[in-house]
C-alpha positions as CSV (number, residue, x, y, z in Angstrom):
1,M,0.0,0.0,0.0
2,E,1.4,3.4,-1.0
3,I,1.5,6.2,1.7
4,I,0.6,9.7,0.6
5,S,1.1,12.6,3.0
6,H,0.1,16.2,2.6
7,D,2.8,17.2,5.0
8,A,6.2,17.3,3.4
9,H,8.1,16.3,6.6
10,V,5.9,13.4,7.4
11,G,6.3,12.2,3.8
12,Q,10.0,11.6,4.6
13,L,9.3,9.3,7.5
14,M,10.0,5.6,7.0
15,V,7.4,3.6,8.8
16,L,3.7,4.4,9.5
17,G,1.4,2.4,11.6
18,V,-2.3,2.4,10.5
19,E,-5.2,1.7,12.8
20,E,-8.8,1.4,11.8
21,V,-11.0,3.6,14.0
22,G,-14.3,3.9,12.1
23,E,-16.5,2.1,9.6
24,L,-17.8,3.4,6.3
25,P,-20.1,1.7,3.8
26,A,-18.2,-1.0,1.8
27,M,-17.6,1.4,-1.1
28,V,-18.5,5.1,-1.4
29,D,-18.2,7.5,-4.4
30,R,-15.6,10.2,-3.9
31,N,-18.4,12.8,-4.0
32,D,-20.2,11.2,-1.1
33,G,-19.7,12.7,2.3
34,L,-17.4,11.1,4.9
35,P,-18.2,11.0,8.6
36,E,-16.2,13.4,10.8
37,P,-12.9,11.7,11.8
38,P,-11.7,11.7,15.4
39,H,-9.3,14.5,14.8
40,G,-11.6,16.8,12.8
41,G,-9.1,16.8,10.0
42,G,-10.9,14.7,7.4
43,D,-12.9,17.3,5.6
44,G,-12.3,16.9,1.9
45,L,-10.3,13.7,2.1
46,A,-12.6,12.0,-0.4
47,D,-12.2,14.9,-2.8
48,Q,-8.4,14.2,-2.9
49,C,-9.0,11.0,-4.8
50,E,-8.2,12.5,-8.2
51,A,-8.1,9.4,-10.5
52,P,-11.2,9.0,-12.6
53,G,-13.5,6.5,-11.1
54,A,-11.4,6.2,-7.9
55,R,-13.2,4.8,-4.9
56,T,-12.8,5.5,-1.2
57,H,-12.8,2.2,0.7
58,G,-14.8,1.5,3.8
59,A,-12.5,2.4,6.6
60,L,-11.7,5.7,8.3
61,L,-8.1,5.5,9.5
62,S,-6.0,7.0,12.2
63,V,-2.3,7.2,11.2
64,A,0.5,7.0,13.8
65,L,4.3,6.9,13.8
66,A,6.1,4.9,16.5
67,G,3.0,5.0,18.7
68,R,2.4,8.8,18.2
69,D,-0.9,9.8,16.7
70,L,-0.3,11.9,13.6
71,G,-3.7,12.4,11.9
72,D,-6.5,11.0,9.8
73,G,-6.6,9.1,6.5
74,V,-8.8,7.1,4.2
75,L,-8.1,4.3,1.7
76,C,-8.3,5.7,-1.8
77,D,-8.0,2.6,-4.1
78,N,-4.7,1.1,-2.9
79,S,-3.3,4.3,-1.4
80,L,-3.6,5.8,2.1
81,L,-4.6,9.4,1.8
82,F,-3.3,11.1,4.9
83,T,-3.7,14.6,6.4
84,M,-2.1,15.9,9.6
85,A,-4.4,16.4,12.5
86,D,-5.1,20.1,13.2
87,R,-4.1,19.7,16.8
88,K,-0.8,18.3,15.7
89,R,-0.1,21.1,13.3
90,T,-0.7,23.7,16.0
91,T,0.7,21.9,19.1
92,S,2.7,24.0,21.5
93,L,6.5,23.6,21.4
94,D,8.4,21.9,24.2
95,W,10.7,24.4,25.8
96,E,13.3,21.8,26.6
97,D,13.6,20.9,22.9
98,L,14.3,24.6,22.2
99,R,16.9,24.7,24.9
100,Y,18.7,21.7,23.5
101,F,18.5,23.2,20.0
102,V,20.1,26.5,21.2
103,A,22.9,24.6,22.9
104,L,23.7,22.4,19.9
105,A,23.7,25.4,17.7
106,R,26.2,27.0,20.0
107,H,28.6,24.0,20.4
108,G,28.1,22.3,17.0
109,T,28.6,18.8,18.3
110,L,26.5,16.3,20.3
111,S,29.3,15.5,22.7
112,A,30.1,19.1,23.6
113,T,26.4,19.9,24.0
114,A,25.8,16.8,26.2
115,R,28.7,17.9,28.5
116,E,27.2,21.4,29.0
117,L,23.7,20.0,29.7
118,R,25.0,17.1,31.7
119,V,23.1,14.5,29.6
120,N,24.2,11.9,27.1
121,H,24.5,12.6,23.4
122,A,21.5,10.4,22.6
123,T,19.3,12.7,24.6
124,V,20.5,15.7,22.7
125,A,19.9,14.0,19.3
126,R,16.4,12.9,20.4
127,R,15.4,16.4,21.6
128,V,16.6,18.1,18.4
129,A,14.9,15.5,16.3
130,S,11.7,16.0,18.3
131,L,11.8,19.8,17.6
132,E,12.5,19.2,13.9
133,T,9.5,16.9,13.7
134,R,7.2,19.4,15.5
135,L,8.3,22.2,13.2
136,G,8.3,20.1,10.1
137,R,11.7,21.2,8.8
138,P,15.3,20.4,9.2
139,L,17.2,22.7,11.6
140,F,20.7,21.3,11.1
141,D,22.8,19.9,8.4
142,R,24.5,16.7,9.7
143,R,28.1,16.8,8.7
144,A,31.1,14.7,9.5
145,D,32.6,17.5,11.7
146,G,29.4,18.3,13.5
147,Y,26.0,20.1,13.2
148,A,25.6,23.2,11.1
149,V,22.4,25.3,11.4
150,T,20.4,25.5,8.2
151,A,18.9,28.7,6.8
152,E,15.5,27.8,8.3
153,G,17.3,26.9,11.5
154,R,18.9,30.3,11.8
155,T,15.4,31.9,11.7
156,V,14.3,29.7,14.6
157,L,17.5,30.2,16.4
158,E,17.1,34.0,16.7
159,E,13.8,33.6,18.5
160,A,14.9,30.6,20.6
161,Q,18.0,32.5,21.8
162,A,15.8,35.4,22.9
163,M,13.6,33.0,24.8
164,D,16.7,31.3,26.3
165,A,18.1,34.6,27.5
166,A,14.8,35.7,29.1
167,A,14.5,32.3,30.9
168,L,18.0,32.6,32.3
169,S,17.3,36.2,33.5
170,V,14.2,35.0,35.3
171,L,16.2,32.2,37.0
172,R,18.9,34.7,38.1
173,R,16.3,37.0,39.6
174,L,14.7,34.1,41.5
175,D,18.2,33.5,43.0
176,A,18.1,36.9,44.6
177,D,16.9,35.8,48.0
178,T,18.2,37.2,51.3
179,E,19.5,34.0,52.9
180,L,23.2,33.1,53.2
181,T,22.5,29.6,52.1
182,G,22.7,27.6,48.9
183,L,25.1,26.7,46.1
184,V,27.7,29.1,44.7
185,R,29.6,27.9,41.6
186,L,33.1,29.3,41.1
187,A,35.1,28.8,37.9
188,V,38.9,29.2,38.2
189,G,42.0,27.9,36.5
190,R,43.0,24.5,38.0
191,V,46.5,25.6,39.2
192,L,45.2,28.7,40.9
193,A,42.5,26.6,42.5
194,E,44.7,23.7,43.7
195,R,47.8,25.5,44.6
196,F,46.4,28.7,46.1
197,L,42.6,29.0,46.7
198,I,41.3,25.7,48.1
199,G,43.3,25.8,51.3
200,R,42.5,29.4,51.9
201,L,38.7,28.9,51.4
202,R,38.5,26.5,54.3
203,A,37.9,29.4,56.7
204,F,35.1,30.7,54.5
205,H,33.5,27.2,54.8
206,E,33.7,27.4,58.6
207,H,32.2,30.9,58.7
208,Y,29.4,30.2,56.2
209,P,28.5,26.5,56.7
210,A,25.2,26.8,54.9
211,I,26.8,28.0,51.7
212,D,28.0,25.2,49.4
213,L,30.9,25.9,47.1
214,E,31.3,24.2,43.7
215,V,34.7,24.9,42.2
216,T,35.3,24.1,38.5
217,G,38.9,24.0,37.5
218,G,40.5,23.9,34.0
219,S,40.8,26.0,30.9
220,R,37.3,25.5,29.6
221,I,35.5,28.8,28.9
222,V,32.3,29.1,31.0
223,S,29.4,31.4,30.5
224,L,28.1,33.5,33.3
225,A,25.1,34.5,31.2
226,R,24.1,30.9,30.9
227,R,24.5,30.2,34.6
228,E,27.4,27.8,34.1
229,A,29.1,29.6,37.0
230,D,28.1,32.4,39.5
231,I,31.7,33.8,39.8
232,V,34.6,33.5,37.4
233,L,38.2,34.3,38.2
234,H,39.5,35.2,34.7
235,Y,42.9,36.1,33.3
236,G,42.6,39.5,31.5
237,A,39.9,42.2,31.5
238,P,36.4,41.1,30.2
239,K,34.7,42.6,27.2
240,D,31.1,41.8,28.2
241,S,29.3,44.9,29.6
242,E,26.8,42.7,31.4
243,L,29.4,41.6,33.9
244,I,30.6,43.3,37.1
245,A,34.4,43.1,36.9
246,R,37.1,43.8,39.5
247,R,40.8,43.3,39.2
248,V,41.9,41.3,42.2
249,A,45.5,40.3,41.6
250,M,48.5,40.3,39.4
251,I,50.3,37.0,39.0
252,A,54.1,37.1,38.5
253,F,56.1,34.3,36.9
254,G,59.6,32.9,37.2
255,L,61.8,30.4,35.5
256,Y,62.5,27.3,37.7
257,A,64.6,24.2,37.5
258,S,65.9,21.6,39.8
259,P,69.1,22.4,41.8
260,A,71.1,19.9,39.7
261,Y,69.8,21.4,36.4
262,R,70.8,24.9,37.7
263,D,74.3,23.6,38.2
264,E,74.4,22.4,34.6
265,L,73.2,25.8,33.3
266,E,75.9,27.5,35.4
267,R,78.5,25.3,33.7
268,G,77.3,26.6,30.3
269,A,74.6,24.1,29.2
270,T,72.0,25.3,26.8
271,P,68.6,25.4,28.6
272,A,65.9,23.0,27.5
273,F,62.4,24.3,28.2
274,I,59.3,22.5,29.5
275,G,56.3,23.6,27.5
276,F,52.6,23.3,26.9
277,D,50.9,20.7,24.7
278,E,49.5,21.8,21.3
279,E,46.0,22.1,22.6
280,S,47.2,24.8,25.1
281,E,48.8,27.1,22.5
282,F,46.2,29.8,23.3
283,V,47.6,30.2,26.8
284,A,49.7,33.4,27.2
285,E,52.5,31.5,28.9
286,A,52.6,29.0,26.0
287,A,53.1,31.9,23.5
288,W,55.9,33.4,25.6
289,L,57.7,30.0,25.8
290,A,57.3,29.5,22.0
291,R,59.0,32.9,21.4
292,R,61.7,32.3,23.9
293,S,62.6,28.7,22.9
294,G,62.7,29.6,19.2
295,E,63.3,26.5,17.0
296,R,64.5,24.4,19.9
297,R,62.2,21.5,20.8
298,F,60.6,21.3,24.3
299,S,62.0,18.6,26.5
300,F,58.6,17.9,28.0
301,R,55.1,19.1,27.2
302,T,51.9,19.2,29.3
303,S,48.9,21.4,29.7
304,S,49.2,21.3,33.5
305,Q,51.5,23.8,35.3
306,T,51.5,21.5,38.3
307,T,52.9,18.7,36.1
308,Q,55.3,21.2,34.6
309,A,56.6,21.9,38.1
310,A,57.0,18.2,38.7
311,A,58.9,17.8,35.4
312,A,61.3,20.7,36.4
313,R,61.8,19.1,39.8
314,A,62.7,15.8,38.1
315,G,65.3,17.5,35.9
316,Y,63.7,17.7,32.5
317,G,64.6,21.4,32.1
318,V,63.3,24.9,32.8
319,A,59.7,25.6,33.5
320,L,57.8,28.9,33.4
321,L,55.7,28.9,36.6
322,P,53.6,31.3,38.7
323,R,55.8,32.3,41.6
324,Y,53.2,31.1,44.2
325,V,53.6,27.6,42.8
326,A,57.3,27.4,43.4
327,A,57.4,29.6,46.5
328,D,57.8,26.9,49.1
329,D,59.1,24.1,46.9
330,R,62.7,23.1,47.9
331,G,63.0,21.0,44.7
332,L,62.8,24.1,42.6
333,V,65.2,27.0,42.3
334,E,65.0,30.1,40.1
335,V,67.2,30.2,37.1
336,L,68.1,32.5,34.1
337,P,67.8,35.9,35.9
338,G,67.3,39.0,33.8
339,E,64.6,37.5,31.6
340,R,61.6,39.7,30.8
341,L,58.8,37.5,32.1
342,P,55.1,37.6,31.6
343,K,52.6,38.8,34.2
344,R,48.8,38.0,34.3
345,D,46.0,40.1,35.8
346,V,43.3,38.2,37.6
347,W,39.7,39.6,37.3
348,L,36.7,38.6,39.4
349,L,33.6,38.5,37.3
350,I,29.9,38.3,38.3
351,H,26.8,38.8,36.2
352,R,24.9,42.0,37.0
353,D,21.8,40.1,37.9
354,L,23.7,38.3,40.7
355,R,25.6,41.2,42.2
356,K,23.1,41.6,45.1
357,V,22.5,37.9,45.8
358,P,23.9,37.6,49.4
359,R,25.6,34.2,49.1
360,V,27.3,35.2,45.9
361,R,28.3,38.5,47.3
362,A,29.7,36.7,50.4
363,V,31.9,34.5,48.3
364,A,33.1,37.3,46.1
365,D,34.0,39.5,49.0
366,Y,36.0,36.7,50.6
367,L,37.9,36.1,47.4
368,V,38.8,39.7,47.2
369,E,40.2,39.6,50.8
370,I,42.2,36.4,50.0
371,F,43.9,38.1,47.1
372,R,44.5,41.3,49.0
373,R,46.0,39.4,52.0
374,D,48.4,37.3,49.9
375,R,49.3,40.0,47.3
376,R,53.1,39.7,48.0
377,L,53.1,35.9,47.4
378,L,51.3,36.3,44.1
379,E,53.4,39.2,42.8
380,G,56.6,37.5,44.0
């Protein structure tokens, strides 16, 4: 039996289930009236039998896909004539589907979107497919390197992004309670978190036991606008005018090696540098090392400055490290004096909508005090 659909998107679907829901006379002329189908979408179905002498068979049908009711149909000779139910054509959108669509448009891959939304990639694919089905049009081109928004998808994306921004603003305002309780998410580089902040935040935990801290380390860029964090400690001044920004510290760097390697350098050895891996080339320290080392290869590569310190301690060569990392490390000594070394400004960022939330304000104020108190350690 052939399946005919008056909806272009449904016409592309592979499998339709057909269920008989009403009885007609054994054979009716196409000009005879049909009873009203369950969905109210059957007006004029018989008129669609265009072939001369075509007959509409004695069954009123409900058409479904994978258990989902799609609309009404009749048998017209050996074809199923099908029209979408009005209530399906005008059904409201699922906001969650739109949220997944916006996230996939932003990231371009299922895996990155799944990580942001903390679901598996199959859920992302299912949500986007559901939205495309509801809208009756493809929103993405599926490519080998990811998902690209179609021209029709870009039109939908503009409206969906506005809805997404409005929803996030509502959530931020709902956070503006007066209690010093709840979760505060802090995004900060891993080395700054592990080697400087975590131990110093213990006193804050004792003073505000009802505030829960979630610290996210690493180089991944997080969005305050999307509530991926409440506070960000960021290297460099921000460009987003929606953020409250305050410069809280300046990080000084030094060149360090093991005592034994220092002795080799003093005897005239050419220094070998410990560098960053290729995925970390965007880091300012990586760019400085690339200029300084020239054509010479790195003796050791890693994205972690903690691991770079361990490599220097083990004698691999010279590492460029924040001074606070090497300050109390007896296995590291400063080498190559006179070099013009980089410095990094640390900025504390909060979204404007959260600036008056008491628990966020408490964490931010405490962080400012930590950096003020240990300024000499950070600046070397």
